[in-house]
Each structure stands twice: as C-alpha cells, then as structure tokens.
C-alpha positions as CSV (number, residue, x, y, z in Angstrom):
1,M,17.9,78.0,62.5
2,K,17.1,74.4,61.8
3,Q,19.8,72.4,60.1
4,R,18.7,70.6,57.0
5,P,19.1,66.8,57.4
6,E,21.9,65.5,55.3
7,K,20.7,63.4,52.3
8,K,21.7,59.8,52.5
9,K,23.9,58.7,49.8
10,Q,22.2,56.1,47.4
11,A,24.4,53.1,47.2
12,G,24.8,51.5,43.7
13,F,26.2,48.2,42.4
14,S,29.9,47.8,42.5
15,L,31.8,46.7,39.4
16,M,32.4,43.3,41.0
17,E,28.7,42.8,41.7
18,L,27.9,43.7,38.0
19,L,30.5,41.2,36.8
20,V,29.1,38.4,39.0
21,A,25.5,39.2,37.9
22,M,26.5,39.2,34.2
23,T,28.4,35.9,34.6
24,I,25.4,34.3,36.2
25,M,23.2,35.5,33.4
26,M,25.6,34.3,30.7
27,V,25.7,30.8,32.4
28,L,21.9,30.7,32.5
29,L,21.5,31.8,28.9
30,G,24.1,29.1,27.9
31,I,22.1,26.4,29.6
32,V,18.8,27.6,28.0
33,A,20.5,27.7,24.6
34,T,21.9,24.2,25.0
35,L,18.5,22.8,26.1
36,M,16.8,24.5,23.1
37,S,19.4,23.2,20.7
38,R,19.0,19.6,22.0
39,S,15.2,20.0,21.8
40,M,15.4,21.1,18.2
41,S,17.8,18.3,17.3
42,I,15.5,15.7,18.9
43,R,12.5,17.2,17.0
44,T,14.5,17.1,13.7
45,R,15.5,13.5,14.4
46,E,12.0,12.4,15.2
47,S,10.6,14.2,12.2
48,R,13.1,12.4,9.9
49,R,12.4,9.1,11.7
50,T,8.7,9.5,11.0
51,D,9.4,10.2,7.3
52,A,11.7,7.2,7.1
53,L,9.2,4.9,8.8
54,T,6.4,6.1,6.5
55,S,8.6,5.5,3.4
56,A,9.7,2.0,4.6
57,Q,6.1,1.0,5.5
58,A,4.9,2.2,2.1
59,A,7.5,0.1,0.3
60,L,6.7,-2.9,2.4
61,N,3.0,-2.6,1.6
62,V,3.5,-2.3,-2.1
63,M,5.9,-5.3,-2.3
64,S,4.0,-7.5,0.1
65,R,0.8,-7.1,-1.8
66,E,2.3,-8.2,-5.1
67,I,4.6,-10.9,-3.8
68,S,1.8,-12.6,-1.9
69,N,0.1,-13.3,-5.3
70,A,3.2,-14.9,-6.8
71,G,2.3,-18.0,-8.6
72,F,-1.4,-17.3,-8.9
73,G,-2.9,-19.1,-11.9
74,I,0.4,-20.9,-12.7
75,Y,1.0,-24.6,-12.4
76,K,3.4,-27.2,-13.8
77,D,2.9,-30.7,-15.0
78,D,-0.4,-32.6,-15.2
79,P,-2.1,-33.3,-12.8
80,R,-1.5,-29.7,-11.7
81,I,1.2,-29.0,-9.1
82,A,1.2,-25.6,-7.5
83,N,4.0,-23.2,-8.5
84,N,5.0,-20.4,-6.1
85,G,5.9,-18.2,-9.1
86,L,9.4,-17.3,-7.8
87,I,12.3,-17.4,-10.3
88,P,15.3,-18.9,-8.4
89,E,17.9,-18.1,-11.0
90,D,17.0,-14.4,-10.9
91,S,16.3,-14.0,-7.1
92,T,18.9,-13.2,-4.5
93,E,19.2,-11.6,-1.1
94,N,18.7,-8.1,-2.5
95,R,16.5,-9.0,-5.5
96,I,13.3,-11.0,-6.1
97,H,11.7,-12.0,-9.4
98,F,8.3,-13.5,-9.5
99,R,5.5,-14.2,-11.9
100,T,1.7,-14.4,-11.5
101,N,-1.2,-14.9,-13.9
102,I,-3.5,-12.2,-12.6
103,T,-5.8,-12.2,-15.6
104,N,-5.9,-16.0,-15.5
105,S,-5.6,-16.3,-19.3
106,G,-3.4,-18.1,-21.7
107,Y,-1.2,-21.0,-20.7
108,Q,-0.8,-21.8,-17.1
109,S,2.3,-24.0,-17.6
110,D,5.1,-24.3,-20.1
111,P,3.6,-25.8,-23.2
112,S,6.3,-27.9,-24.8
113,S,9.0,-25.8,-23.2
114,T,7.9,-22.6,-24.8
115,T,7.4,-19.2,-23.1
116,V,4.8,-19.0,-20.4
117,L,2.3,-16.8,-22.3
118,S,0.1,-16.3,-19.2
119,T,2.5,-13.9,-17.6
120,S,2.8,-11.4,-20.5
121,D,0.4,-8.7,-19.1
122,P,1.4,-5.8,-16.9
123,G,1.9,-6.8,-13.3
124,E,2.5,-10.4,-14.1
125,D,6.3,-10.5,-14.4
126,V,7.8,-8.3,-11.7
127,T,11.3,-7.8,-10.3
128,Y,12.1,-5.8,-7.1
129,F,15.7,-4.9,-6.4
130,F,17.8,-2.5,-4.4
131,D,19.7,0.1,-6.4
132,A,22.6,1.3,-4.3
133,A,23.5,4.1,-6.8
134,T,20.2,5.9,-6.0
135,D,19.4,4.4,-2.6
136,S,16.1,3.2,-4.0
137,I,13.9,0.1,-4.3
138,V,13.2,-0.3,-8.0
139,R,10.3,-2.2,-9.6
140,Y,10.9,-3.7,-13.1
141,D,8.1,-4.9,-15.2
142,P,8.9,-5.6,-18.9
143,N,5.2,-5.6,-19.8
144,A,4.4,-2.2,-18.2
145,T,5.0,1.4,-19.4
146,P,7.4,2.6,-18.1
147,T,9.2,-0.7,-17.5
148,T,11.2,0.6,-14.5
149,S,9.9,2.7,-11.6
150,V,11.2,3.7,-8.2
151,I,8.7,2.8,-5.5
152,V,10.6,4.5,-2.7
153,N,13.9,6.3,-2.3
154,R,16.2,7.2,0.6
155,I,16.5,3.5,1.4
156,S,19.7,2.0,2.7
157,N,19.1,-1.6,1.9
158,V,16.4,-4.3,1.2
159,R,16.9,-7.9,2.0
160,F,14.8,-11.0,1.2
161,R,14.8,-14.3,3.1
162,Y,13.1,-17.3,1.7
163,F,11.4,-19.9,4.0
164,N,11.4,-23.3,2.3
165,Y,8.9,-26.1,3.4
166,V,9.9,-29.5,2.2
167,G,7.2,-32.1,2.1
168,D,4.7,-31.9,5.0
169,S,7.2,-30.4,7.4
170,S,6.0,-27.3,9.1
171,T,9.6,-26.3,10.1
172,P,11.2,-24.3,7.2
173,T,14.8,-23.9,6.2
174,I,15.8,-20.3,5.5
175,S,17.9,-19.3,2.5
176,T,19.0,-16.3,0.5
177,T,17.7,-17.7,-2.7
178,P,14.2,-19.3,-3.3
179,T,13.4,-22.8,-4.2
180,A,10.3,-24.6,-5.5
181,D,9.5,-25.3,-1.9
182,T,9.5,-21.6,-0.8
183,G,6.2,-20.8,1.0
184,R,7.0,-17.5,2.7
185,V,9.2,-14.5,2.0
186,Q,10.6,-12.2,4.6
187,I,11.3,-8.6,3.5
188,N,13.6,-6.3,5.5
189,V,13.9,-2.6,4.6
190,T,16.6,-0.5,6.3
191,V,16.8,3.3,6.2
192,Q,19.9,5.1,7.3
193,M,18.8,8.3,9.1
194,D,20.3,11.6,7.9
195,P,22.8,13.0,10.3
196,V,21.5,15.4,12.9
197,V,23.9,17.7,14.8
198,G,24.2,16.5,18.4
199,Q,22.4,13.2,17.8
200,P,23.9,9.7,17.2
201,D,23.7,8.1,13.8
202,D,20.6,5.8,13.6
203,Q,18.9,3.3,11.4
204,V,15.3,2.4,11.0
205,S,14.4,-1.1,10.0
206,F,11.0,-2.6,9.0
207,T,10.4,-6.3,8.5
208,S,7.4,-8.1,7.0
209,E,6.7,-11.7,6.2
210,V,4.6,-12.6,3.2
211,T,2.9,-15.9,2.8
212,L,2.8,-17.1,-0.8
213,R,-0.8,-18.3,-1.1
214,N,-0.2,-20.4,-4.2
215,S,2.8,-22.3,-2.8
216,A,2.5,-26.1,-2.5
217,Y,2.9,-25.9,1.3
218,M,0.0,-23.4,1.7
219,L,-2.3,-25.3,-0.6
220,R,-1.8,-28.4,1.5
221,Q,-3.1,-26.5,4.5
222,Y,-6.6,-26.2,3.1
C-alpha cells in the first residue's frame, strides 16, 4: 500500500510578529494623523489670514478714498490759501477728524469766526477712530443717519502718521498729530489673527499712504 504523504504544517504569525506589525502600523498612523492635523491647521490659518487681509484692505480703501478729499472746497483768508481740512485738535495717532466741502456750497472759510456752513452735509465732517472695546474702526459723521457706523471689525489697531511739508521743502517731518502743513497721511491697520492650534500667534498689517490733494504742498506742485 502506498503511504499518504504527510501534510505540511501551515506556519502562521507568531505573537511577537503580530505585536511588531501592529506597532509599525500605529507609528505610521500617528505620522499620517500628525501631518493631516498640521495641514488642517495651516489651511485654517491661511483662510483666516485671507479674511483678515480682505477686511483690512477694505477698511483702507474706504478711509483712503475719503481722507484724500480732505479740505476740498475749503480755504482760509483772502486771497485764498489751501486748507488740508484736518482738525488738529481732534486728530491723534488713533483718530483722524477731517472736513471737506463735497457739494461745494455755502461758505468756504470761516465768515467772521462763525461755523463753517460748507461742511454741514453728510460726508463732509468725518471722524475715523479705533474702538478697542469692539475691536472695530468706527466712522462718525454728525450729519449722516446713523451718525456712527462700523466700517470693519476684528481689527487690532489703526494708526495714523502725518507727513508735514513746511514751505517748499520736499522732505517732510512725521508726527502723530496733523498740522496746517500736513500733505500726506499714512494709515496702518493691524489685525491680530485668531489662535490656531499648532500654529504660532500672528499679526497681519496693511499700510497705505494718502496724499491730500488740497494741501498747500500739493497745490504748489501744479
């Protein structure tokens, strides 16, 4: 009789081999999870950065457009001397107050020390300031309805720098309050980024320089 061949025993994984394989898989999964977490954090950070940049740019555009017209249609004395429209006693590093005669009506200068009637229409007597309580840039216009409005929120700070041109000098002095010789205004808007897990705290800053077209210095250039 022929003897049946003995069946070979099928070898399996030992307990040690299973433990090693599971350990390797866990390490790989941990690396993948870490990379995905960092990728999501970066995506969140960049998304918030984009929102912050958009908000800051929008605020700069709104303020730059109005500030550049400061002093339009306003003069002092006779013969006429250009007036940059800035109100020094109510303008600081975090606040700017300016007037402009957009409609070009009424008095252009103080008639016998009375109120300048030419800046009594909406948009002709404007103040921008930073409100720390609400992290917002606020626009105040006593002639508009409503008088106070928020142009952008989630702002950390806004700073104004005033470039003053004395006489025919093309080299300005820089101050935190305007003067009658101010010809340009620098606006700096800072946004503190919201914290993102795994990412460092960050700030976004935008700067714009606005030329006051009705300043005495600018009018001498033409």
